[in-house]
N, CA, C and O atoms as a GROMACS GRO file, in nm:
protein
  336
    1UNK      N    1  -8.672   6.497  16.446
    1UNK     CA    2  -8.598   6.407  16.362
    1UNK      C    3  -8.494   6.335  16.423
    1UNK      O    4  -8.449   6.382  16.528
    2UNK      N    5  -8.440   6.217  16.373
    2UNK     CA    6  -8.367   6.128  16.445
    2UNK      C    7  -8.214   6.155  16.351
    2UNK      O    8  -8.212   6.162  16.228
    3UNK      N    9  -8.120   6.165  16.419
    3UNK     CA   10  -7.987   6.172  16.374
    3UNK      C   11  -7.883   6.078  16.447
    3UNK      O   12  -7.900   6.034  16.561
    4UNK      N   13  -7.781   6.055  16.371
    4UNK     CA   14  -7.652   5.986  16.413
    4UNK      C   15  -7.548   6.096  16.426
    4UNK      O   16  -7.531   6.194  16.353
    5UNK      N   17  -7.475   6.054  16.545
    5UNK     CA   18  -7.344   6.126  16.541
    5UNK      C   19  -7.221   6.032  16.535
    5UNK      O   20  -7.195   5.940  16.612
    6UNK      N   21  -7.150   6.076  16.428
    6UNK     CA   22  -7.029   5.967  16.434
    6UNK      C   23  -6.916   6.059  16.497
    6UNK      O   24  -6.884   6.171  16.456
    7UNK      N   25  -6.863   5.993  16.599
    7UNK     CA   26  -6.768   6.057  16.689
    7UNK      C   27  -6.619   6.015  16.619
    7UNK      O   28  -6.580   5.900  16.597
    8UNK      N   29  -6.553   6.137  16.594
    8UNK     CA   30  -6.413   6.135  16.545
    8UNK      C   31  -6.315   6.184  16.655
    8UNK      O   32  -6.339   6.246  16.758
    9UNK      N   33  -6.193   6.136  16.600
    9UNK     CA   34  -6.089   6.139  16.711
    9UNK      C   35  -6.030   6.285  16.721
    9UNK      O   36  -5.974   6.317  16.826
   10UNK      N   37  -6.040   6.357  16.636
   10UNK     CA   38  -6.003   6.490  16.615
   10UNK      C   39  -6.079   6.576  16.525
   10UNK      O   40  -6.162   6.523  16.450
   11UNK      N   41  -6.063   6.699  16.522
   11UNK     CA   42  -6.133   6.799  16.435
   11UNK      C   43  -6.095   6.781  16.304
   11UNK      O   44  -6.179   6.795  16.215
   12UNK      N   45  -5.972   6.749  16.278
   12UNK     CA   46  -5.921   6.728  16.132
   12UNK      C   47  -5.997   6.617  16.083
   12UNK      O   48  -6.053   6.623  15.974
   13UNK      N   49  -6.004   6.495  16.173
   13UNK     CA   50  -6.045   6.368  16.130
   13UNK      C   51  -6.199   6.407  16.099
   13UNK      O   52  -6.241   6.370  15.989
   14UNK      N   53  -6.274   6.467  16.170
   14UNK     CA   54  -6.410   6.513  16.144
   14UNK      C   55  -6.425   6.588  16.013
   14UNK      O   56  -6.523   6.572  15.941
   15UNK      N   57  -6.323   6.674  15.984
   15UNK     CA   58  -6.338   6.756  15.869
   15UNK      C   59  -6.313   6.655  15.747
   15UNK      O   60  -6.371   6.671  15.639
   16UNK      N   61  -6.237   6.565  15.768
   16UNK     CA   62  -6.218   6.469  15.669
   16UNK      C   63  -6.333   6.392  15.634
   16UNK      O   64  -6.368   6.378  15.517
   17UNK      N   65  -6.397   6.338  15.733
   17UNK     CA   66  -6.509   6.248  15.737
   17UNK      C   67  -6.631   6.320  15.671
   17UNK      O   68  -6.703   6.259  15.592
   18UNK      N   69  -6.650   6.445  15.704
   18UNK     CA   70  -6.755   6.536  15.650
   18UNK      C   71  -6.734   6.552  15.496
   18UNK      O   72  -6.820   6.530  15.410
   19UNK      N   73  -6.608   6.594  15.477
   19UNK     CA   74  -6.570   6.606  15.333
   19UNK      C   75  -6.617   6.477  15.257
   19UNK      O   76  -6.702   6.489  15.168
   20UNK      N   77  -6.569   6.367  15.286
   20UNK     CA   78  -6.581   6.249  15.204
   20UNK      C   79  -6.738   6.219  15.196
   20UNK      O   80  -6.774   6.163  15.092
   21UNK      N   81  -6.832   6.249  15.289
   21UNK     CA   82  -6.965   6.237  15.302
   21UNK      C   83  -7.038   6.322  15.186
   21UNK      O   84  -7.109   6.280  15.095
   22UNK      N   85  -6.996   6.463  15.219
   22UNK     CA   86  -7.042   6.562  15.114
   22UNK      C   87  -7.009   6.535  14.970
   22UNK      O   88  -7.090   6.557  14.880
   23UNK      N   89  -6.881   6.485  14.949
   23UNK     CA   90  -6.842   6.446  14.809
   23UNK      C   91  -6.951   6.340  14.746
   23UNK      O   92  -6.994   6.348  14.631
   24UNK      N   93  -6.982   6.254  14.827
   24UNK     CA   94  -7.087   6.142  14.802
   24UNK      C   95  -7.229   6.178  14.808
   24UNK      O   96  -7.317   6.098  14.779
   25UNK      N   97  -7.249   6.288  14.842
   25UNK     CA   98  -7.390   6.356  14.820
   25UNK      C   99  -7.438   6.337  14.945
   25UNK      O  100  -7.561   6.330  14.934
   26UNK      N  101  -7.400   6.322  15.074
   26UNK     CA  102  -7.466   6.316  15.202
   26UNK      C  103  -7.431   6.427  15.289
   26UNK      O  104  -7.316   6.454  15.323
   27UNK      N  105  -7.537   6.493  15.325
   27UNK     CA  106  -7.528   6.613  15.398
   27UNK      C  107  -7.471   6.569  15.536
   27UNK      O  108  -7.520   6.477  15.603
   28UNK      N  109  -7.361   6.645  15.573
   28UNK     CA  110  -7.293   6.611  15.706
   28UNK      C  111  -7.250   6.756  15.785
   28UNK      O  112  -7.199   6.856  15.733
   29UNK      N  113  -7.278   6.739  15.893
   29UNK     CA  114  -7.236   6.867  15.969
   29UNK      C  115  -7.154   6.828  16.089
   29UNK      O  116  -7.181   6.733  16.162
   30UNK      N  117  -7.035   6.922  16.107
   30UNK     CA  118  -6.936   6.884  16.213
   30UNK      C  119  -6.980   6.967  16.346
   30UNK      O  120  -7.011   7.087  16.341
   31UNK      N  121  -6.980   6.911  16.431
   31UNK     CA  122  -7.005   6.984  16.576
   31UNK      C  123  -6.924   6.933  16.672
   31UNK      O  124  -6.865   6.828  16.644
   32UNK      N  125  -6.906   6.990  16.795
   32UNK     CA  126  -6.822   6.945  16.924
   32UNK      C  127  -6.927   6.840  16.976
   32UNK      O  128  -7.049   6.861  16.974
   33UNK      N  129  -6.869   6.726  17.023
   33UNK     CA  130  -6.947   6.628  17.079
   33UNK      C  131  -6.989   6.658  17.215
   33UNK      O  132  -6.918   6.697  17.308
   34UNK      N  133  -7.167   6.623  17.215
   34UNK     CA  134  -7.198   6.678  17.336
   34UNK      C  135  -7.138   6.607  17.460
   34UNK      O  136  -7.092   6.496  17.432
   35UNK      N  137  -7.127   6.641  17.579
   35UNK     CA  138  -7.078   6.629  17.706
   35UNK      C  139  -7.137   6.493  17.748
   35UNK      O  140  -7.073   6.426  17.829
   36UNK      N  141  -7.246   6.451  17.704
   36UNK     CA  142  -7.306   6.342  17.770
   36UNK      C  143  -7.217   6.206  17.675
   36UNK      O  144  -7.211   6.092  17.721
   37UNK      N  145  -7.160   6.240  17.553
   37UNK     CA  146  -7.117   6.116  17.502
   37UNK      C  147  -6.958   6.126  17.475
   37UNK      O  148  -6.896   6.037  17.416
   38UNK      N  149  -6.898   6.251  17.527
   38UNK     CA  150  -6.774   6.267  17.494
   38UNK      C  151  -6.688   6.233  17.613
   38UNK      O  152  -6.691   6.298  17.718
   39UNK      N  153  -6.608   6.122  17.590
   39UNK     CA  154  -6.530   6.064  17.733
   39UNK      C  155  -6.401   6.140  17.740
   39UNK      O  156  -6.348   6.153  17.850
   40UNK      N  157  -6.345   6.192  17.632
   40UNK     CA  158  -6.210   6.245  17.638
   40UNK      C  159  -6.217   6.406  17.659
   40UNK      O  160  -6.119   6.464  17.705
   41UNK      N  161  -6.322   6.470  17.629
   41UNK     CA  162  -6.324   6.605  17.668
   41UNK      C  163  -6.331   6.698  17.556
   41UNK      O  164  -6.374   6.812  17.577
   42UNK      N  165  -6.287   6.658  17.426
   42UNK     CA  166  -6.258   6.758  17.331
   42UNK      C  167  -6.278   6.688  17.193
   42UNK      O  168  -6.204   6.723  17.100
   43UNK      N  169  -6.376   6.590  17.174
   43UNK     CA  170  -6.359   6.530  17.053
   43UNK      C  171  -6.473   6.605  16.957
   43UNK      O  172  -6.543   6.697  16.998
   44UNK      N  173  -6.479   6.554  16.831
   44UNK     CA  174  -6.588   6.628  16.739
   44UNK      C  175  -6.670   6.510  16.686
   44UNK      O  176  -6.630   6.394  16.682
   45UNK      N  177  -6.788   6.553  16.649
   45UNK     CA  178  -6.874   6.442  16.571
   45UNK      C  179  -6.904   6.493  16.439
   45UNK      O  180  -6.876   6.607  16.401
   46UNK      N  181  -6.960   6.406  16.374
   46UNK     CA  182  -7.014   6.468  16.233
   46UNK      C  183  -7.174   6.394  16.239
   46UNK      O  184  -7.206   6.278  16.263
   47UNK      N  185  -7.242   6.498  16.212
   47UNK     CA  186  -7.402   6.444  16.244
   47UNK      C  187  -7.457   6.405  16.091
   47UNK      O  188  -7.411   6.469  15.996
   48UNK      N  189  -7.543   6.312  16.073
   48UNK     CA  190  -7.584   6.267  15.956
   48UNK      C  191  -7.740   6.217  15.990
   48UNK      O  192  -7.765   6.170  16.101
   49UNK      N  193  -7.819   6.226  15.911
   49UNK     CA  194  -7.939   6.190  15.914
   49UNK      C  195  -7.968   6.045  15.923
   49UNK      O  196  -7.884   5.974  15.868
   50UNK      N  197  -8.075   5.980  15.983
   50UNK     CA  198  -8.091   5.819  16.008
   50UNK      C  199  -8.082   5.762  15.877
   50UNK      O  200  -8.013   5.660  15.872
   51UNK      N  201  -8.138   5.803  15.757
   51UNK     CA  202  -8.151   5.737  15.644
   51UNK      C  203  -8.028   5.751  15.580
   51UNK      O  204  -8.019   5.699  15.469
   52UNK      N  205  -7.917   5.818  15.629
   52UNK     CA  206  -7.785   5.816  15.546
   52UNK      C  207  -7.686   5.744  15.613
   52UNK      O  208  -7.572   5.742  15.566
   53UNK      N  209  -7.717   5.671  15.743
   53UNK     CA  210  -7.606   5.612  15.806
   53UNK      C  211  -7.542   5.482  15.735
   53UNK      O  212  -7.421   5.464  15.741
   54UNK      N  213  -7.622   5.399  15.671
   54UNK     CA  214  -7.567   5.279  15.611
   54UNK      C  215  -7.473   5.321  15.496
   54UNK      O  216  -7.360   5.274  15.484
   55UNK      N  217  -7.526   5.413  15.409
   55UNK     CA  218  -7.420   5.463  15.302
   55UNK      C  219  -7.310   5.540  15.349
   55UNK      O  220  -7.204   5.532  15.287
   56UNK      N  221  -7.322   5.618  15.457
   56UNK     CA  222  -7.225   5.686  15.523
   56UNK      C  223  -7.104   5.586  15.573
   56UNK      O  224  -6.984   5.611  15.556
   57UNK      N  225  -7.145   5.492  15.623
   57UNK     CA  226  -7.061   5.391  15.683
   57UNK      C  227  -6.960   5.294  15.568
   57UNK      O  228  -6.846   5.250  15.578
   58UNK      N  229  -7.049   5.287  15.472
   58UNK     CA  230  -6.976   5.243  15.350
   58UNK      C  231  -6.890   5.307  15.288
   58UNK      O  232  -6.797   5.252  15.229
   59UNK      N  233  -6.909   5.450  15.290
   59UNK     CA  234  -6.835   5.547  15.215
   59UNK      C  235  -6.702   5.578  15.295
   59UNK      O  236  -6.591   5.597  15.245
   60UNK      N  237  -6.737   5.579  15.436
   60UNK     CA  238  -6.600   5.584  15.517
   60UNK      C  239  -6.524   5.473  15.525
   60UNK      O  240  -6.403   5.482  15.548
   61UNK      N  241  -6.583   5.358  15.507
   61UNK     CA  242  -6.484   5.243  15.514
   61UNK      C  243  -6.402   5.228  15.385
   61UNK      O  244  -6.295   5.167  15.381
   62UNK      N  245  -6.458   5.284  15.287
   62UNK     CA  246  -6.402   5.265  15.141
   62UNK      C  247  -6.289   5.392  15.157
   62UNK      O  248  -6.181   5.380  15.098
   63UNK      N  249  -6.315   5.500  15.229
   63UNK     CA  250  -6.207   5.595  15.238
   63UNK      C  251  -6.100   5.576  15.362
   63UNK      O  252  -6.016   5.662  15.384
   64UNK      N  253  -6.109   5.473  15.432
   64UNK     CA  254  -6.039   5.442  15.540
   64UNK      C  255  -6.052   5.530  15.659
   64UNK      O  256  -5.952   5.546  15.730
   65UNK      N  257  -6.170   5.590  15.690
   65UNK     CA  258  -6.199   5.679  15.790
   65UNK      C  259  -6.285   5.605  15.884
   65UNK      O  260  -6.408   5.609  15.871
   66UNK      N  261  -6.234   5.545  15.970
   66UNK     CA  262  -6.302   5.448  16.088
   66UNK      C  263  -6.349   5.543  16.221
   66UNK      O  264  -6.274   5.602  16.300
   67UNK      N  265  -6.486   5.539  16.220
   67UNK     CA  266  -6.549   5.615  16.327
   67UNK      C  267  -6.487   5.558  16.475
   67UNK      O  268  -6.475   5.437  16.493
   68UNK      N  269  -6.446   5.659  16.583
   68UNK     CA  270  -6.444   5.589  16.711
   68UNK      C  271  -6.570   5.513  16.772
   68UNK      O  272  -6.566   5.405  16.831
   69UNK      N  273  -6.677   5.587  16.748
   69UNK     CA  274  -6.803   5.542  16.803
   69UNK      C  275  -6.914   5.616  16.743
   69UNK      O  276  -6.892   5.723  16.686
   70UNK      N  277  -7.042   5.562  16.753
   70UNK     CA  278  -7.162   5.616  16.671
   70UNK      C  279  -7.268   5.623  16.774
   70UNK      O  280  -7.292   5.533  16.855
   71UNK      N  281  -7.326   5.729  16.764
   71UNK     CA  282  -7.468   5.755  16.879
   71UNK      C  283  -7.570   5.787  16.777
   71UNK      O  284  -7.558   5.852  16.673
   72UNK      N  285  -7.668   5.731  16.827
   72UNK     CA  286  -7.809   5.774  16.778
   72UNK      C  287  -7.869   5.878  16.878
   72UNK      O  288  -7.869   5.859  17.000
   73UNK      N  289  -7.912   5.975  16.825
   73UNK     CA  290  -7.960   6.109  16.874
   73UNK      C  291  -8.099   6.081  16.861
   73UNK      O  292  -8.131   6.070  16.743
   74UNK      N  293  -8.196   6.066  16.944
   74UNK     CA  294  -8.328   6.046  16.953
   74UNK      C  295  -8.401   6.175  16.961
   74UNK      O  296  -8.351   6.274  17.015
   75UNK      N  297  -8.523   6.176  16.905
   75UNK     CA  298  -8.596   6.313  16.917
   75UNK      C  299  -8.641   6.373  17.038
   75UNK      O  300  -8.690   6.486  17.046
   76UNK      N  301  -8.621   6.281  17.144
   76UNK     CA  302  -8.620   6.357  17.294
   76UNK      C  303  -8.498   6.409  17.338
   76UNK      O  304  -8.491   6.464  17.448
   77UNK      N  305  -8.394   6.398  17.259
   77UNK     CA  306  -8.257   6.479  17.295
   77UNK      C  307  -8.144   6.361  17.358
   77UNK      O  308  -8.025   6.379  17.386
   78UNK      N  309  -8.225   6.235  17.371
   78UNK     CA  310  -8.132   6.146  17.440
   78UNK      C  311  -8.029   6.071  17.346
   78UNK      O  312  -8.057   6.050  17.228
   79UNK      N  313  -7.912   6.032  17.400
   79UNK     CA  314  -7.838   5.941  17.316
   79UNK      C  315  -7.812   5.804  17.357
   79UNK      O  316  -7.813   5.762  17.473
   80UNK      N  317  -7.782   5.726  17.234
   80UNK     CA  318  -7.768   5.582  17.278
   80UNK      C  319  -7.671   5.517  17.168
   80UNK      O  320  -7.698   5.524  17.048
   81UNK      N  321  -7.558   5.454  17.218
   81UNK     CA  322  -7.445   5.421  17.142
   81UNK      C  323  -7.492   5.298  17.059
   81UNK      O  324  -7.551   5.197  17.099
   82UNK      N  325  -7.453   5.329  16.940
   82UNK     CA  326  -7.474   5.198  16.827
   82UNK      C  327  -7.378   5.127  16.800
   82UNK      O  328  -7.282   5.188  16.754
   83UNK      N  329  -7.364   4.983  16.814
   83UNK     CA  330  -7.246   4.908  16.777
   83UNK      C  331  -7.216   4.941  16.619
   83UNK      O  332  -7.296   4.990  16.539
   84UNK      N  333  -7.089   4.905  16.598
   84UNK     CA  334  -7.012   4.926  16.458
   84UNK      C  335  -7.035   4.796  16.386
   84UNK      O  336  -6.989   4.778  16.273
   0.00000   0.00000   0.00000
């Protein structure tokens, strides 16, 4: 299955992001950002399904929670950055 990782600047920011999405009915899971995509060394990401990304970005925009970066996690395990 294909997922998107919404990279957040801190654990607290990731928790706020996941909470906003969950309140809107979008399943969101917090995880440490994989080393392949983590430039700073300690960021956290929120994982959402492929079909939920557009709605998730609208919700986050309304809540004032801007993602640092977004990555597509493909079925083969690779990552590709997606423009905002």
